[in-house]
Every structure is written in structure tokens, then in C-alpha cells.
C-alpha atoms as one frame of an Amber mdcrd trajectory, in Angstrom:
protein
  -0.132   0.079   0.031   3.012   2.432   0.979   4.829   1.473  -2.481   1.187
   2.746  -3.758   1.645   5.883  -2.593   4.890   6.508  -3.391   4.315   5.782
  -6.872   1.848   7.796  -7.502   2.812  11.050  -6.367   5.895  10.340  -8.669
   3.750  10.183 -11.535   2.182  13.421 -10.092   5.657  15.067 -10.370   6.209
  13.797 -13.896   2.957  14.856 -14.844   3.137  18.186 -13.598   6.994  18.601
 -14.547   6.222  17.897 -18.092   3.461  20.389 -18.076   5.668  23.303 -17.188
   8.270  22.141 -19.565   6.269  22.170 -22.314   4.210  25.260 -21.038   7.802
  26.998 -21.037   8.721  25.678 -24.497   5.786  26.831 -26.031   6.279  30.302
 -24.332  10.093  30.175 -25.749   8.358  28.780 -29.561   6.389  31.818 -29.366
   8.709  34.484 -28.551  11.732  33.553 -30.781   8.719  33.412 -33.421   7.117
  37.122 -32.607  10.781  38.165 -32.687  11.284  37.759 -35.802
């Protein structure tokens, strides 16, 4: 049971960090595109 809790927390952490990376990536692309 404890192992499942750790696993779900890891999944949430990975998911939120990938979301952050995605939004940062899109923001960077948008900034580069508009500065051209």
C-alpha cells in the first residue's frame, strides 16, 4: 500500500513537471517567433 502511494506521488510529480516543460517550451517558441 505504501509503495502505491509513493508511485502515485512520483507520477504526479512527473506529470506536473512535464506540463511545466511543455508550457515553457511553447512560451519560448512563441517569443522567438514574435521576435523575428
